[in-house]
C-alpha positions in Angstrom: 174.4 208.0 126.6 175.0 209.8 129.8 174.5 208.8 133.4 173.8 211.5 136.0 173.5 209.9 139.4 170.7 207.4 139.1 169.3 208.8 135.8 170.5 207.3 132.5 170.0 209.6 129.5 169.8 208.0 126.1 169.5 209.4 122.5 166.6 208.2 120.5 168.8 207.9 117.4 171.1 205.2 118.8 172.2 202.6 116.2 172.4 198.9 116.8 176.1 198.9 117.9 175.3 201.6 120.5 172.3 199.6 121.8 174.5 196.5 122.2 177.0 198.6 124.2 174.1 200.0 126.3 173.0 196.4 127.1 176.4 195.5 128.4 176.6 198.8 130.3 173.2 198.4 132.0 173.6 194.7 132.8 175.8 195.3 135.9 174.3 198.7 136.8 170.6 198.0 136.7 170.1 198.0 140.4 171.6 201.5 140.7 169.5 203.1 137.9 166.2 204.6 138.9 165.1 206.4 135.7 165.9 206.2 132.0 165.2 209.3 129.9 165.2 209.1 126.1 166.2 212.4 124.5 164.6 213.3 121.2 166.7 213.3 118.1 166.9 216.0 115.4 164.6 214.1 113.1 162.4 212.8 115.9 162.7 209.2 114.6 164.5 206.2 116.0 167.2 204.6 113.8 166.4 201.1 115.0 163.7 199.4 117.0 166.3 197.5 119.1 166.4 200.4 121.6 162.7 199.9 122.4 163.2 196.1 122.7 166.0 196.6 125.2 164.0 199.2 127.2 161.0 196.8 127.4 163.3 194.0 128.6 164.8 196.3 131.2 161.3 197.3 132.3 160.3 193.7 132.8 163.4 193.0 134.8 162.9 196.0 137.0 159.2 197.2 136.9 159.8 200.0 139.4 162.2 201.7 136.9 160.8 204.9 135.4 161.3 205.0 131.6 159.7 208.1 130.1 159.1 206.8 126.6 157.3 203.7 127.9 155.5 205.2 130.9 154.1 208.1 128.8 153.2 208.4 125.2 156.1 209.0 122.8 155.7 211.5 120.0 157.5 210.2 116.8 156.5 213.2 114.7 155.7 211.7 111.3 154.5 208.4 112.8 152.3 210.0 115.5 152.0 208.9 119.1 153.1 205.5 120.4 151.2 204.1 123.4 152.4 201.0 125.3 150.1 198.4 126.6 151.1 196.5 129.7 149.9 193.0 130.2 150.6 191.4 133.5 
């Protein structure tokens, strides 16, 4: 996890404890973050689905936030492409 100005960079292979720490970190700083970039891991696979759950909750809280793995298809190598459906 790295924050550069208003861009938050996350690793795809974050474990559950790191995602919990991210939730606490983002809670007070959400209004200052404009974009979240998820960096690919060596294996290209997430360790846990909790990162995606948190990102979806963040996106619902702040719909103007740009999250690359939700706004565009995410290539998970062996599992193919993930496309998100937005229902409003």
